[in-house]
C-alpha positions in Angstrom: 13.2 19.7 -56.6 13.7 22.1 -53.7 16.1 21.0 -51.1 15.2 21.8 -47.5 18.2 20.4 -45.7 21.0 22.2 -47.3 21.9 19.4 -49.7 22.5 20.5 -53.2 22.6 24.2 -52.6 25.3 25.9 -54.6 27.1 27.6 -51.7 25.8 25.5 -48.8 23.6 27.0 -45.9 24.9 27.9 -42.5 23.1 24.7 -41.2 25.0 22.6 -43.7 28.3 24.1 -42.9 27.7 23.5 -39.2 26.7 19.9 -39.9 30.0 19.2 -41.6 31.9 21.0 -38.9 30.4 18.9 -36.1 30.9 15.7 -38.1 27.3 15.0 -38.8 25.8 14.5 -42.3 23.5 17.5 -42.6 22.4 17.0 -39.0 22.3 13.2 -39.0 24.9 11.3 -37.1 25.3 8.5 -39.7 24.3 7.6 -43.2 21.9 5.0 -41.9 20.0 7.6 -39.8 19.8 9.9 -42.7 18.3 7.2 -44.9 15.8 5.9 -42.3 14.6 9.5 -41.6 14.1 10.4 -45.2 12.9 7.2 -47.0 9.6 5.5 -46.7 9.9 2.3 -44.6 9.5 -0.1 -47.6 12.1 1.8 -49.6 14.5 2.1 -46.7 14.2 -1.7 -46.1 15.2 -2.4 -49.7 18.1 0.2 -49.7 19.4 -1.3 -46.4 19.3 -4.8 -48.0 21.5 -3.5 -50.7 23.9 -1.5 -48.4 24.1 -4.0 -45.5 23.4 -7.3 -47.1 21.6 -10.2 -45.5 22.8 -12.6 -42.9 21.6 -16.2 -43.6 19.0 -14.7 -45.8 17.6 -12.2 -43.2 18.3 -8.7 -42.0 20.4 -8.5 -38.9 18.5 -8.8 -35.6 19.1 -6.3 -32.9 20.2 -7.4 -29.4 18.4 -6.3 -26.3 21.0 -5.0 -23.9 20.7 -4.7 -20.1 19.3 -1.5 -18.6 22.5 -0.8 -16.9 24.3 -0.5 -20.2 21.6 1.7 -21.6 21.8 3.9 -18.6 25.5 4.3 -19.0 25.0 5.2 -22.7 22.4 7.8 -21.8 24.3 9.3 -18.9 27.7 9.4 -20.7 26.2 10.3 -24.1 27.7 7.6 -26.2 26.1 5.8 -29.1 25.2 2.2 -28.2 24.2 -0.4 -30.9 24.0 -4.2 -30.9 23.3 -6.7 -33.6 23.4 -10.5 -34.1 25.1 -12.5 -36.8 23.7 -16.0 -37.1 25.0 -19.1 -38.9 23.1 -22.1 -40.2 22.4 -24.8 -37.7 24.8 -27.7 -38.0 24.3 -31.4 -37.0 27.8 -32.2 -35.8 28.8 -28.8 -34.3 27.2 -26.7 -31.6 26.9 -22.9 -32.3 30.0 -21.0 -31.4 28.5 -17.6 -30.4 30.9 -14.9 -29.2 29.9 -11.4 -28.1 32.3 -8.8 -29.4 32.6 -5.1 -28.8 34.2 -2.0 -30.5 34.8 1.3 -28.8 35.3 4.6 -30.7 35.9 7.9 -28.9 37.2 11.4 -29.1 40.0 12.7 -26.9 38.9 13.9 -23.4 40.9 17.1 -23.1 42.4 19.6 -25.5 45.8 18.7 -26.9 47.2 21.7 -25.0 46.4 20.2 -21.6 49.3 18.7 -19.6 50.0 15.2 -20.8 49.3 13.5 -17.4 45.9 15.2 -17.3 45.1 14.0 -20.8 45.9 10.4 -19.9 43.9 10.6 -16.7 40.9 12.1 -18.5 40.9 9.4 -21.2 40.9 6.7 -18.5 38.0 8.4 -16.8 36.1 8.7 -20.1 36.6 5.2 -21.3 35.9 3.5 -18.0 32.1 3.8 -18.2 32.1 2.7 -21.8 34.1 -0.4 -20.9 31.7 -1.0 -18.0 28.8 -0.9 -20.4 30.5 -3.6 -22.5 31.2 -5.7 -19.4 27.6 -5.3 -18.3 26.4 -6.4 -21.7 28.5 -9.6 -21.5 31.1 -8.7 -24.2 33.7 -11.4 -24.5 36.2 -9.6 -26.7 36.6 -5.8 -26.8 38.8 -3.7 -29.1 39.7 -0.1 -28.7 40.7 2.4 -31.4 44.3 3.0 -32.6 46.4 4.9 -30.1 43.4 5.4 -27.9 45.5 6.7 -24.9 46.6 9.9 -26.8 45.7 12.4 -29.5 46.5 11.2 -33.0 49.5 13.6 -33.0 51.6 11.7 -35.6 50.4 14.2 -38.2 52.3 17.0 -36.5 55.7 15.2 -36.7 56.7 16.8 -33.4 58.8 14.5 -31.2 57.3 15.7 -27.8 54.3 13.4 -28.4 56.7 10.4 -27.9 56.2 11.0 -24.2 52.9 9.0 -24.6 54.9 5.9 -25.5 55.0 3.1 -22.9 56.1 -0.5 -22.6 53.7 -3.3 -23.4 53.0 -3.8 -19.7 52.7 0.0 -19.1 50.0 2.2 -17.5 47.3 1.7 -20.1 47.7 -2.1 -20.2 47.5 -2.2 -16.4 44.3 0.0 -16.5 42.7 -2.5 -19.0 43.9 -5.6 -17.2 41.6 -4.7 -14.3 38.6 -4.7 -16.6 39.7 -7.9 -18.3 39.7 -9.7 -14.9 36.5 -8.0 -13.7 34.5 -9.0 -16.8 36.3 -12.1 -18.0 37.0 -10.2 -21.2 39.7 -10.3 -23.8 40.8 -6.7 -24.6 42.8 -5.5 -27.6 44.6 -2.2 -26.9 46.4 -0.2 -29.5 49.3 1.8 -28.1 52.4 3.7 -29.0 54.9 1.2 -27.7 58.4 2.0 -26.3 60.6 -1.1 -26.7 62.9 -0.8 -23.7 64.9 -3.9 -24.6 65.8 -2.6 -28.1 67.1 0.9 -27.6 63.7 2.4 -26.6 62.6 2.0 -30.2 59.0 3.1 -30.9 56.3 0.9 -32.5 52.6 1.2 -33.2 51.5 -1.9 -31.3 48.3 -3.8 -30.4 48.5 -5.5 -27.0 46.2 -8.6 -26.6 45.1 -8.9 -23.0 43.6 -12.3 -22.0 40.3 -12.7 -20.1 42.3 -13.4 -16.9 44.2 -10.1 -17.2 47.3 -11.8 -18.6 49.2 -10.4 -21.7 48.8 -13.0 -24.4 51.0 -11.2 -26.9 51.4 -8.2 -29.2 51.4 -7.3 -32.9 53.2 -4.3 -34.4 51.7 -2.4 -37.4 52.9 -3.9 -40.6 52.3 -1.0 -43.0 53.3 2.6 -42.1 51.7 5.4 -44.2 53.6 8.2 -45.8 50.7 10.1 -47.3 50.8 13.8 -46.5 49.9 14.2 -42.8 50.1 10.4 -42.5 53.9 10.5 -42.5 54.0 8.3 -39.4 57.5 7.1 -40.1 58.6 10.1 -38.1 57.7 8.1 -35.0 57.9 4.4 -35.9 58.7 2.0 -38.8 57.2 -1.2 -40.2 56.5 -3.9 -37.6 58.5 -7.1 -37.2 55.9 -9.5 -35.7 54.5 -11.0 -39.0 50.8 -11.9 -39.0 50.1 -13.5 -35.7 46.8 -15.0 -34.8 46.0 -15.2 -31.1 44.1 -18.2 -29.8 41.9 -16.9 -26.9 39.2 -18.4 -24.8 36.6 -17.0 -27.3 38.2 -17.8 -30.7 41.2 -17.0 -32.9 41.7 -13.3 -33.4 44.1 -11.0 -35.2 44.8 -7.3 -35.5 45.3 -5.4 -38.8 46.3 -2.0 -37.6 44.9 1.0 -39.5 46.8 1.5 -42.8 47.2 -2.2 -43.2 43.6 -2.4 -44.4 44.6 -1.0 -47.7 46.8 -4.0 -48.4 44.9 -7.1 -49.5 47.8 -9.5 -48.8 47.9 -8.3 -45.2 44.3 -9.4 -44.8 45.1 -12.6 -46.6 48.0 -13.6 -44.3 45.9 -13.3 -41.1 43.3 -15.6 -42.8 46.0 -18.1 -43.8 47.1 -18.2 -40.2 43.5 -19.2 -39.1 41.9 -15.9 -37.9 38.2 -16.0 -37.2 37.9 -12.3 -36.2 40.2 -9.6 -37.4 40.1 -6.2 -35.8 41.1 -3.0 -37.6 41.8 -0.3 -35.0 42.2 2.9 -37.0 42.4 6.7 -37.0 41.4 8.1 -40.4 39.7 11.3 -41.6 36.9 12.0 -44.0 38.5 13.7 -47.0 41.2 11.0 -47.1 39.5 7.7 -46.8 35.8 7.7 -46.1 34.6 6.3 -49.4 37.0 3.4 -48.8 35.9 2.8 -45.2 32.8 0.6 -45.8 34.4 -1.3 -48.6 37.9 -2.6 -47.7 37.1 -4.4 -44.4 33.9 -5.8 -45.8 35.7 -7.1 -48.8 38.4 -8.7 -46.6 35.7 -10.5 -44.6 34.2 -11.9 -47.7 37.5 -12.9 -49.4 39.0 -14.4 -46.3 35.9 -16.0 -44.7 36.2 -14.3 -41.3 34.6 -11.5 -39.3 36.0 -8.0 -39.3 35.6 -5.3 -36.6 36.4 -1.8 -37.9 37.1 1.0 -35.4 37.7 4.6 -36.1 38.2 7.5 -33.6 35.8 10.5 -33.5 36.3 14.3 -33.5 38.6 17.0 -34.7 41.8 17.4 -32.7 43.3 20.9 -32.7 47.1 21.1 -32.1 49.0 24.1 -30.7 51.4 24.4 -33.6 50.2 24.4 -37.3 51.8 22.0 -39.7 51.9 21.3 -43.4 51.4 18.2 -45.5 53.9 18.8 -48.4 50.9 19.2 -50.7 51.2 23.0 -51.3 48.2 23.8 -49.0 48.5 26.3 -46.2 49.6 25.2 -42.8 46.7 24.0 -40.5 46.3 23.1 -36.9 44.1 20.0 -37.3 44.3 16.8 -39.3 40.6 16.7 -40.3 37.5 15.1 -38.8 37.8 11.5 -37.5 34.5 10.2 -38.7 33.9 7.3 -36.4 31.5 5.0 -38.3 32.8 1.8 -36.5 31.0 -1.4 -37.7 31.2 -5.2 -38.1 31.4 -7.1 -41.3 30.7 -10.8 -41.8 32.0 -13.5 -44.2 28.6 -13.7 -45.9 28.8 -10.1 -47.0 26.4 -8.8 -44.3 27.4 -5.9 -42.1 26.0 -3.8 -39.3 25.0 -0.2 -39.6 27.8 2.2 -38.4 28.2 4.0 -35.2 27.9 7.8 -35.2 30.3 10.0 -37.2 30.4 12.6 -34.4 30.1 11.0 -31.0 31.7 8.3 -28.8 30.2 4.8 -29.3 30.1 1.2 -28.4 29.1 -1.4 -31.1 28.3 -4.9 -29.9 27.7 -8.0 -32.0 27.0 -11.6 -31.3 28.6 -13.7 -34.0 28.4 -17.4 -34.6 32.0 -18.3 -35.6 30.6 -21.4 -37.4 29.7 -19.0 -40.2 33.4 -18.8 -41.1 33.7 -22.5 -42.1 30.2 -22.5 -43.7 31.3 -19.7 -46.1 34.6 -21.5 -46.8 32.6 -24.6 -47.8 30.1 -22.5 -49.8 32.5 -20.5 -51.9 35.6 -22.6 -51.9 37.9 -19.6 -52.1 40.7 -21.5 -50.4 40.4 -24.5 -52.7 40.2 -22.5 -55.9 42.9 -20.0 -55.0 46.2 -20.4 -57.0 48.7 -19.7 -54.2 51.5 -21.4 -56.1 51.0 -19.0 -59.0 50.9 -16.0 -56.7 54.0 -17.2 -54.9 55.9 -17.6 -58.2 54.9 -14.1 -59.3 55.9 -12.5 -56.0 59.2 -14.4 -56.0 59.9 -13.2 -59.5 58.8 -9.6 -58.7 61.3 -9.4 -55.9 64.3 -10.1 -58.1 66.2 -7.1 -59.5 65.9 -8.3 -63.1 62.1 -8.7 -62.9 60.2 -8.0 -66.1 56.4 -7.8 -66.1 54.6 -10.5 -68.0 53.2 -8.4 -70.8 52.4 -9.6 -74.2 52.2 -6.8 -76.8 50.2 -6.9 -79.9 52.8 -7.3 -82.7 50.9 -4.8 -84.8 50.8 -2.2 -82.0 53.9 -0.4 -83.0 54.0 -1.3 -86.7 53.9 1.8 -88.9 51.0 2.0 -91.3 52.1 1.8 -94.9 
C-alpha cells in the first residue's frame, strides 16, 4: 500500500525528516491526533478505548473551560486540554472532586543568552499559562522538572549551577504570588542550593500551599547515570524519604523524573497515603518514549492513586558540544524533549497526551473517592505480601546474600 505521509519510506522524505526535527509525528503533534485524523470514527473510538481505557465504564468527558483561558491558549500558542475522571456515587461520602493542572514548556531564550535574561524570559512565558490555570479554577498545579532553567545537566558543566537557589528563592517567590491570587497549591521543581549544609545542590520539588506558604520539599530519590543523564555531576540521591503532603485539596506526593523507573519508589508514596503523585520530568524520545505512557499508568493502577506526568518540550542547543561515553560523536543537544504530559487514574484510564512539540496545559477534574473504590475492588493492599518482600529485601542487603534459586538436579549431570 502506498504511503502518502512519509511513513514507511526507506529513506524518509524531506517532510518526514522535518516532522521529526520539529518534534511532531509526521506533522501531527501527538499520537492521538494522528490516530483521530487517519482512522474512521468508529475504529478510532475502539482504538482509543484500548489505548486510554474507560473511566467508570465510559470514555473520559471533556471539560468546558472559560473563554479567558481559551484566549490565553490561542494568543500564547500553547496546547490546552481538559478532561474529567469520575467515581461511582457513594451513599456515605460526598464526591471529592479536585481540579488539577500540569504545565509543560520549552525554554524561552537560547542557552547562550545571559542567565538573568533566561530566568526573566521563562517567568514571562509561564505567567500567562499559570493565569490560564487560575482562570480555569485549577486547585493544584505542577510544573516540569527544573522549569526555571535549561536542562543543562547533560553538559556536566558547572557554570549551570548558577541557576541553583534556596527553597524560598526567586522562583518560589514568583509562584507564591500566583498561589495566593488563585488559591492554588503549586509544585515547583528546582535546582536547590542548601545554604545551611555547605551550599550542597539538590534536585528538589517545593510544595507551595494555596495561601502562598511553603508546605515542604522533597528531594529526588534516584539520580540517573545513563549516558547524558549523568546528573550526579550536580547533585546526589535525596534525603527526604517519601513524604506525602496534606493540602487543602488532598494528599499529594512528588516522584521526580528518574524515580518513575523504580516501582518501590511509587509504592512508598502510596504506603504513606498519597492520592495524587506528580512526576515532573525531563526526558527525550530515543531514550524513554516507549516507557512514558506505561510506567506512570502502571503505578496509578498498582497503588490506587492518580498520577500526573509532566515532560518538557523542545530541543535545547548548548554552546559547547559534549559526549555521552557511548562512543558516539560529540553533540550540542541532548535530544528532543517530547512533552506528552498526561494524567493516569487508578482504574487504568488516562487522558490523551499534550503535544510533543509545543507548550501546554493539561487540566483534569478527578474525584479522589476513586482511589478507595479501586482499593476495595482489587484488594491489592490486602493481598500484598509485604512481610515476604521485607524479608527478601533485608536478606538481599546482607553481604552474604545468596539468591533463592533451586536448580534442577539433572541440569549439570553428564549424560552417560
